[in-house]
C-alpha positions in Angstrom: 119.6 121.5 88.7 115.9 120.5 89.0 113.7 121.5 91.9 110.1 120.5 92.8 107.8 121.6 95.5 104.8 119.4 96.3 102.2 121.1 98.5 100.4 119.1 101.2 101.4 116.7 104.0 104.3 114.4 103.1 103.4 110.8 102.7 105.6 107.7 103.3 105.9 104.7 101.0 103.7 101.9 102.1 104.5 98.2 101.7 102.9 96.3 98.8 99.6 94.5 99.9 98.9 90.9 99.3 95.4 89.5 99.0 94.2 86.0 98.3 94.1 86.7 94.5 96.8 89.3 93.8 99.4 91.8 95.0 98.9 95.5 94.6 100.8 98.7 95.1 99.0 101.0 97.5 101.4 103.8 96.5 100.5 104.0 92.9 98.2 107.0 93.1 100.8 109.0 95.1 103.7 108.0 92.8 101.7 109.0 89.7 100.9 112.4 91.4 104.6 113.0 92.1 105.6 112.1 88.5 102.8 114.3 87.1 104.0 117.3 89.2 107.6 116.6 87.9 106.4 116.5 84.2 104.2 119.7 84.8 107.3 121.6 86.0 110.2 120.1 83.9 108.5 118.4 80.9 109.8 115.0 79.9 113.5 115.7 80.5 115.8 112.7 80.6 118.7 112.9 83.1 121.8 111.0 82.1 124.7 110.1 84.4 124.9 110.2 88.2 122.7 112.4 90.3 122.3 113.8 93.8 118.9 114.0 95.3 117.9 116.1 98.4 114.4 115.7 99.9 113.0 118.0 102.6 109.7 117.2 104.3 107.9 119.9 106.2 105.2 119.0 108.8 103.0 121.3 110.9 103.1 118.9 113.9 105.3 116.3 115.4 103.4 113.3 113.9 105.9 112.5 111.2 106.8 109.4 109.1 110.0 107.6 108.8 112.4 109.7 106.7 113.6 106.7 104.6 110.0 105.8 103.7 109.3 109.4 102.8 112.3 109.5 100.5 111.4 106.2 98.9 108.0 107.4 97.8 109.5 110.5 96.2 112.3 108.5 94.6 110.0 105.9 93.1 107.5 108.5 92.0 110.0 110.6 90.1 111.9 107.7 88.7 108.6 106.0 87.8 109.7 102.7 89.2 106.4 101.9 90.8 105.1 99.9 87.9 103.0 102.5 86.1 102.4 101.8 82.4 103.7 105.3 81.6 107.1 104.6 79.9 108.6 108.0 80.7 111.3 107.8 83.3 113.3 111.0 84.1 116.1 108.8 85.5 116.7 105.4 86.9 117.0 105.3 90.7 120.3 103.4 90.3 121.7 106.8 89.0 121.3 108.3 92.5 124.8 108.3 94.0 124.1 110.9 96.7 120.9 111.0 98.7 120.0 113.4 101.5 116.7 113.7 103.4 115.5 115.8 106.3 112.3 116.5 108.2 111.2 119.8 109.7 108.3 120.1 112.2 106.3 123.0 113.5 105.8 124.7 110.1 102.5 126.3 109.0 102.8 125.0 105.5 103.2 121.2 104.9 105.1 120.4 101.8 107.9 118.3 100.2 110.8 120.0 98.5 113.0 117.9 96.1 116.2 119.0 94.5 117.8 116.8 91.8 121.3 117.7 90.5 123.6 116.0 88.1 127.0 115.2 89.6 
C-alpha cells in the first residue's frame, strides 16, 4: 500500500486551453508537483496489476471543487498521463479498477490524502 499527503488547498483538473496557435495543458505544473511528491516519498516504484485508489480532499471552508475534477488531477499527476516528457510512470490509469473520492470541509489544515493499493 502506498500513501501520499499533499499539503495545501486541493486543486481541480482544468480543461485544456486552445489558442489561435496551439493547445496547452494548464494543469502541467500541478501534475508535475504531484508526481514529484510521489517520487520523493516512494521513489520510482512501478506498480503492476490492478489497483484501488482512494483520494481525500480537506478544505477549510465550503468553497470546494467538483470531486471528480479533484480526483482526475491526482490520477493524472501520479500516473504521469498529462504529457510530461518524464518517462517515469508509477502506473497506467487504466490499472485503476476501484476509485473512491471524498471531500471534507471545515478543517484547519487543507490537504489531499491519496492511498494506492494493489488489488
